C-alpha positions in Angstrom: -9.3 -19.3 26.4 -5.8 -18.0 27.0 -5.5 -14.5 28.3 -3.1 -12.4 26.1 0.0 -11.2 27.7 -0.2 -7.4 28.2 3.2 -6.8 26.5 2.9 -9.1 23.5 0.5 -10.1 20.7 -1.7 -13.0 21.6 -1.6 -16.3 19.5 -4.8 -15.3 17.8 -3.5 -11.8 17.0 -0.3 -13.4 15.5 -2.3 -15.8 13.5 -4.5 -13.0 12.2 -1.4 -10.9 11.2 0.3 -13.8 9.4 -2.8 -15.2 7.7 -3.7 -11.8 6.4 -0.2 -11.3 5.2 -0.4 -14.6 3.4 -3.7 -13.7 1.7 -2.1 -10.4 0.6 0.9 -12.2 -0.8 -1.2 -14.5 -3.0 -2.7 -11.4 -4.6 0.5 -9.5 -4.9 2.2 -12.4 -6.6 -0.8 -12.8 -8.9 -0.8 -9.2 -10.0 2.9 -8.7 -10.5 4.4 -12.0 -11.7 3.5 -11.0 -15.3 5.2 -7.6 -15.1 8.7 -8.7 -16.2 7.4 -11.1 -18.9 4.1 -9.8 -20.3 5.4 -7.4 -23.0 7.6 -10.1 -24.5 4.7 -12.6 -24.4 2.2 -10.2 -25.9 4.4 -9.2 -28.9 4.8 -12.9 -29.8 1.3 -14.1 -29.0 -1.1 -11.5 -30.5 -1.0 -10.3 -34.0 -1.0 -6.6 -34.8 -0.8 -5.7 -31.1 0.0 -2.1 -30.2 2.2 -0.7 -27.4 -0.9 1.1 -26.0 -2.7 -2.3 -25.8 0.3 -3.8 -23.9 0.3 -0.9 -21.5 -3.4 -1.1 -20.8 -3.3 -4.8 -20.2 -0.4 -4.4 -17.7 -2.1 -1.6 -15.8 -5.8 -2.0 -16.2 -6.1 -3.9 -12.9 -5.3 -0.6 -11.1 -8.4 1.1 -12.5 -10.9 -1.6 -11.4 -9.1 -1.9 -8.0 -9.4 1.8 -7.5 -13.1 1.8 -8.3 -14.0 -1.1 -6.1 -11.7 -1.1 -3.0 -13.8 1.4 -1.0 -17.2 -0.3 -1.9 -15.7 -3.7 -0.9 -14.7 -2.2 2.5 -18.2 -0.6 2.9 -20.1 -3.8 2.1 -17.8 -5.9 4.3 -19.3 -4.0 7.3 -22.8 -5.3 6.2 -22.1 -8.8 5.0 -19.0 -9.8 6.8 -15.2 -9.6 6.2 -14.7 -13.3 5.3 -17.5 -13.5 2.8 -16.3 -10.4 1.0 -12.7 -11.6 0.9 -13.8 -14.9 -0.5 -15.9 -13.1 -3.2 -13.0 -10.9 -4.1 -10.6 -13.9 -4.3 -13.1 -15.8 -6.5 -13.3 -12.8 -8.9 -9.5 -12.6 -8.9 -9.3 -16.3 -9.8 -11.9 -15.8 -12.6 -9.8 -13.0 -14.0 -6.7 -15.2 -13.9 -8.5 -18.0 -15.8 -9.7 -15.6 -18.4 -6.1 -14.4 -18.9 -4.9 -18.0 -19.1 -7.3 -18.8 -21.9 -7.4 -15.4 -23.7 -7.0 -15.6 -27.5 -6.9 -11.9 -28.0 -5.4 -8.9 -26.3 -8.9 -7.6 -25.7 -9.7 -10.7 -23.7 -6.4 -10.4 -21.9 -7.3 -6.8 -20.9 -10.7 -8.0 -19.7 -9.0 -10.7 -17.6 -6.7 -8.2 -16.0 -9.6 -5.9 -15.2 -11.4 -8.8 -13.5 -8.3 -9.5 -11.4 -8.4 -5.9 -10.2 -12.1 -6.2 -9.4 -11.2 -8.6 -6.6 -10.4 -5.5 -4.5 -10.1 -7.0 -1.0 -7.2 -4.8 0.3 -9.4 -2.5 2.4 -11.3 -5.5 3.8 -8.1 -7.2 4.8 -6.8 -4.0 6.6 -10.2 -3.7 8.4 -9.8 -7.3 9.4 -6.5 -6.5 11.0 -8.2 -3.7 13.0 -11.0 -6.1 14.0 -8.7 -8.9 15.2 -5.7 -7.0 16.7 -5.7 -4.8 19.8 -4.9 -1.1 19.3 -1.5 -1.3 20.8 -0.4 -4.0 18.4 -2.0 -2.9 15.2 1.1 -1.1 14.1 3.1 -4.3 14.5 0.6 -6.3 12.6 0.5 -3.7 9.8 4.3 -3.9 9.6 4.1 -7.7 9.2 1.6 -7.2 6.3 3.7 -4.4 4.8 6.9 -6.5 4.8 5.1 -9.4 3.2 3.9 -7.2 0.4 7.4 -5.9 -0.2 8.9 -9.5 -0.3 6.0 -10.7 -2.5 6.8 -7.9 -5.1 10.5 -8.9 -5.1 9.6 -12.6 -5.5 7.2 -11.8 -8.3 10.0 -10.2 -10.4 12.2 -13.3 -9.9 9.5 -15.9 -10.2 7.9 -14.4 -13.4 10.8 -15.1 -15.7 11.6 -18.5 -14.2 8.0 -19.7 -14.5 7.8 -18.3 -18.0 10.8 -20.5 -19.0 9.1 -23.6 -17.5 5.4 -23.2 -18.2 5.0 -20.0 -20.3 2.9 -16.9 -19.4 -0.4 -18.8 -19.8 0.9 -21.3 -17.3 1.7 -18.4 -14.9 -1.9 -17.3 -15.0 -2.9 -20.9 -14.1 -0.5 -20.7 -11.2 -2.1 -17.4 -10.2 -5.5 -19.0 -10.2 -4.1 -21.7 -7.9 -2.7 -19.0 -5.6 -6.2 -17.5 -5.4 -7.4 -20.9 -4.2 -4.7 -20.9 -1.5 -5.8 -17.4 -0.5 -9.4 -18.7 -0.1 -8.2 -21.6 2.0 -6.3 -19.2 4.3 -9.5 -17.2 4.8 -11.5 -20.4 5.6 -9.0 -22.2 7.8 -6.2 -19.8 9.0 -7.9 -16.4 9.4 -9.4 -16.3 13.0 -13.2 -15.9 13.3 -14.1 -12.2 13.6 -16.5 -12.1 16.5 -17.0 -8.4 16.8 -17.1 -6.7 13.4 -17.7 -3.0 13.1 -16.6 0.0 11.1 -12.9 0.7 11.8 -12.1 4.4 11.4 -8.4 3.7 11.4 -8.6 1.3 8.5 -11.7 2.2 6.5 -13.1 5.1 4.6 -15.7 7.5 6.0 -17.4 9.1 3.1 -18.3 12.2 5.1 -14.5 13.0 5.5 -13.7 12.9 1.7 -14.0 16.7 1.3 -11.6 17.5 4.1 -9.0 14.9 3.0 -9.2 16.1 -0.6 -8.6 19.7 0.5 -5.6 18.8 2.8 -2.5 20.2 1.0 0.0 17.9 2.6 -1.9 14.7 2.0 -2.6 15.7 -1.6 1.2 15.9 -2.1 1.4 12.3 -0.9 -1.5 11.2 -3.1 0.3 12.8 -6.1 3.5 11.1 -5.0 2.1 7.5 -4.9 0.2 8.2 -8.2 3.5 9.2 -9.9 5.6 6.4 -8.3 3.3 3.6 -9.5 2.7 5.3 -12.9 6.5 5.3 -13.4 6.9 1.7 -12.2 4.1 0.4 -14.5 5.3 2.5 -17.5 8.8 1.1 -17.0 7.7 -2.5 -17.1 6.0 -1.9 -20.5 9.4 -1.5 -22.0 12.0 -2.9 -19.5 11.6 -6.6 -20.6 12.2 -5.5 -24.2 15.2 -3.4 -23.2 16.8 -6.3 -21.3 16.3 -8.5 -24.4 17.4 -6.0 -27.0 20.0 -3.8 -25.3 21.4 -6.1 -22.6 21.1 -9.3 -24.7 19.3 -11.2 -22.0 16.7 -13.9 -23.0 13.6 -13.8 -20.9 14.6 -16.8 -18.9 17.6 -14.9 -17.6 15.9 -11.7 -16.6 15.9 -12.9 -13.0 19.7 -12.7 -13.1 19.3 -8.9 -12.9 16.1 -8.6 -10.9 17.2 -10.8 -8.0 20.5 -9.1 -7.1 19.0 -5.7 -7.7 16.1 -6.2 -5.4 18.1 -7.9 -2.6 20.8 -5.2 -2.7 18.2 -2.4 -2.9 16.6 -3.6 0.4 20.1 -3.6 2.0 21.0 -0.2 0.7 17.7 1.5 1.8 18.2 0.6 5.5 20.7 3.4 6.3 18.3 5.9 4.7 15.4 4.7 6.7 17.5 5.0 9.9 18.4 8.6 8.9 14.7 9.4 8.2 13.0 7.8 11.2 15.7 7.9 13.9 17.6 11.1 13.0 14.6 13.2 12.1 15.7 13.7 8.4 12.5 12.3 6.8 12.0 15.2 4.4 15.6 15.3 3.2 15.6 11.5 2.6 12.2 11.6 1.0 13.0 14.4 -1.4 16.4 12.8 -2.2 14.7 9.6 -3.1 12.3 11.4 -5.5 15.2 13.1 -7.1 16.9 9.8 -7.6 13.8 8.3 -9.2 13.6 11.3 -11.6 17.4 11.2 -12.4 17.2 7.4 -13.2 14.5 8.1 -15.8 16.8 10.6 -17.4 19.7 8.1 -17.2 17.6 5.4 -18.9 16.9 8.0 -21.6 20.5 9.1 -22.1 22.9 6.3 -21.4 23.9 3.3 -23.4 21.9 0.4 -21.9 24.4 -2.4 -21.5 24.0 -5.1 -18.9 26.0 -3.4 -16.2 24.7 0.0 -16.9 21.1 -1.3 -16.6 22.1 -3.1 -13.4 23.4 0.1 -11.8 20.4 2.2 -12.9 17.9 -0.4 -11.8 19.7 -0.8 -8.4 19.5 3.0 -7.7 15.9 3.1 -9.0 14.7 0.2 -6.8 16.6 1.5 -3.7 14.7 4.8 -4.1 11.5 3.0 -5.0 11.5 0.7 -2.0 12.5 3.6 0.3 9.5 5.7 -1.0 7.2 2.7 -0.9 8.0 2.3 2.8 8.0 6.0 3.6 4.8 7.1 1.9 2.3 5.2 4.1 4.2 6.3 7.2 3.9 9.9 6.0 0.1 9.5 5.5 -0.1 8.5 9.2 2.1 11.4 10.3 0.2 14.0 8.4 -3.4 12.9 8.5 -5.8 14.2 11.2 -6.1 11.8 14.1 -9.6 10.5 13.3 -9.2 10.4 9.5 -6.4 7.9 9.0 -8.7 5.4 7.3 -10.1 7.9 4.8 -6.7 9.4 4.1 -5.3 5.9 3.5 -8.3 5.0 1.3 -7.7 8.1 -0.9 -4.0 7.3 -0.9 -4.5 3.7 -2.1 -7.0 4.8 -4.7 -4.3 7.2 -6.1 -1.8 4.4 -6.2 -4.0 2.1 -8.2 -5.1 4.9 -10.6 -1.4 5.7 -11.1 -0.7 2.1 -12.1 -3.6 2.2 -14.7 -2.6 5.6 -16.1 1.1 4.7 -16.1 0.5 1.5 -18.1 -1.7 3.3 -20.7 0.7 6.2 -21.1 3.8 4.0 -21.1 2.2 1.9 -23.9 1.2 5.0 -25.9 4.6 6.6 -25.7 6.4 3.3 -26.5 4.1 2.9 -29.5 4.7 6.4 -30.9 8.1 7.4 -29.6 9.9 4.2 -28.6 11.9 3.5 -25.4 13.1 7.1 -25.1 9.6 8.5 -25.3 8.6 6.4 -22.3 11.5 7.6 -20.2 11.0 11.2 -21.2 7.5 11.0 -20.0 8.4 9.3 -16.7 11.2 11.9 -16.1 8.7 14.7 -16.5 6.3 13.0 -14.1 9.2 12.6 -11.6 10.1 16.3 -11.9 6.5 17.4 -11.2 6.5 15.2 -8.0 9.9 16.6 -7.0 8.6 20.2 -7.2 5.5 19.3 -5.1 7.6 17.5 -2.5 10.1 20.3 -2.0 7.4 22.5 -0.5 6.1 19.7 1.8 6.0 20.4 5.6 8.6 18.7 7.7 6.7 15.8 9.3 6.9 15.2 13.0 7.6 11.6 14.2 4.0 11.0 15.3 1.7 8.0 15.1 -2.1 7.7 15.3 -3.6 5.8 18.2 -7.2 5.3 19.6 -8.6 4.1 22.9 -12.1 3.5 24.1 -13.4 6.0 26.7 -16.3 4.2 28.3 -19.3 6.4 29.0 -18.6 10.1 28.6 -21.0 13.0 28.5 -20.8 15.7 25.9 -20.1 18.4 28.5 -17.0 16.5 29.6 -15.3 16.4 26.1 -13.7 19.8 26.1 -12.2 19.4 29.6 -10.9 15.9 28.8 -9.4 17.0 25.5 -7.5 19.8 27.1 -6.3 17.6 30.0 -5.0 15.1 27.5 -3.2 17.7 25.4 -1.3 18.8 28.5 0.2 15.3 28.7 3.7 15.0 27.3 3.8 13.1 24.0 0.2 13.9 23.0 -0.1 16.4 20.1 -3.7 16.1 18.9 -6.8 14.7 20.5 -10.2 14.2 18.9 -13.0 12.7 21.0 -15.9 11.2 19.1 -19.0 11.0 21.3 -20.8 8.7 18.8 -18.1 6.1 19.3 -17.2 6.8 22.9 -13.6 6.7 21.7 -10.6 9.2 21.6 -8.2 9.5 18.6 -4.7 10.8 19.2 -1.5 11.9 17.4 1.2 10.7 19.7 5.0 10.3 20.0 5.4 6.6 20.7 8.8 7.2 22.2 7.0 8.8 25.1 3.8 6.8 25.4 1.6 4.1 23.9 -2.0 2.9 24.1 -1.6 1.2 27.5 -0.3 4.4 29.0 -3.1 6.4 27.3 -5.8 4.1 28.7 -4.4 4.4 32.2 -4.1 8.2 31.9 -7.7 8.6 30.5 -9.1 6.5 33.4 -7.3 8.8 35.9 -8.4 11.9 34.0 -12.0 10.8 33.7 -12.1 9.9 37.4 -10.6 13.3 38.4 -13.1 15.1 36.2 -16.0 13.3 37.7 -14.8 14.1 41.3 -14.3 17.7 40.4 -17.8 18.0 38.9 -19.3 16.2 41.9 -17.6 18.6 44.2 -18.8 21.6 42.2 -22.3 20.2 42.2 -22.3 19.8 46.0 -20.9 23.3 46.6 -23.6 24.7 44.3 
């Protein structure tokens, strides 16, 4: 067995990160490839369909995902990560097959709900924590996050292309095949998880719900991701129809607008990320992106929707969307208590999925009763509510969460150790959990990392023991 280099991820850790990213990508493609084509398909395929039914079918996966992601994570502690991931992927595949063969919109809604019931995201994140050492988890999570972003972009391009070749039902058969690929990755690429335990940094602790739900700064972020994904899902209830009717693009050519928009938006957001993370202007960039999202909804409502106008509006929207999608999880880490990151992330993810479900249903309802403009009026109001909440947000410090094992430590040593650690430059919060023999930190990674923390804790623990021994001898 090779010993991992102290300054780099081991081969097993790299394999874990990339295999989990691959499993995530099969699900992301499966959930989002139908976004740019479903409304057009549903109008042609199902008789007497309503806008509300279209919206529910697009977003219903979010409701079942929200309900089941935390239970999946909980039961994976008992029955194993790999078995729960495989069960989730099988349910996801079943939902895809139901959609492929659905002969009514009700059956399609059932299939999409089943897709969401394969809620393995929390289990996958716990697997990262199981397989990757503390000092490299942030890097592994970044690999997963980038894969999710690229998968979303690819889904918007692949959906219209596949629709032109094999139709929407064919897309669902492809999605079922992707589920099988995900299962094969679990079986043959994901490393064996030898030591599996509750991961506080990645999983939800039910005892912490109350504190997280009362945390005003985190609630702003939960509202934000709810609104962001509600707006996105509501937009895709009508955007395929607008591209067909206003821009004159047949469905097969919709990728002509999505591909350059998404690629350019990734390029355009980079300077803003640099300003936010490196220049300490996170709040200004964050609030500016929310304002851009809201203004684009008003622009969709008020401007003539020609090809180039839609291109410009979508480019600004997705630049702000991708910026917020990257910033929000980072802000959850910066603002959550050191030992409650997993619970804060669980509530955040649940808010995101509920937002998708509510956004789809509301988008469909407003389209059915008030047309395109009704949808964008609704999303603009949602954006304005978020903007008002974000303006009063605290300016976040550039901190990360870390944890290190302590070894054996007595209860009477905790207060002294916490104070000694807080005196160290770069440490801003310390929580020692005696039940886990582990310390959780809010740290500035420009000043120190987990390796430095472990070395300092060893020195601090040794000095505390020597001092207590001296005091005992003097007594």
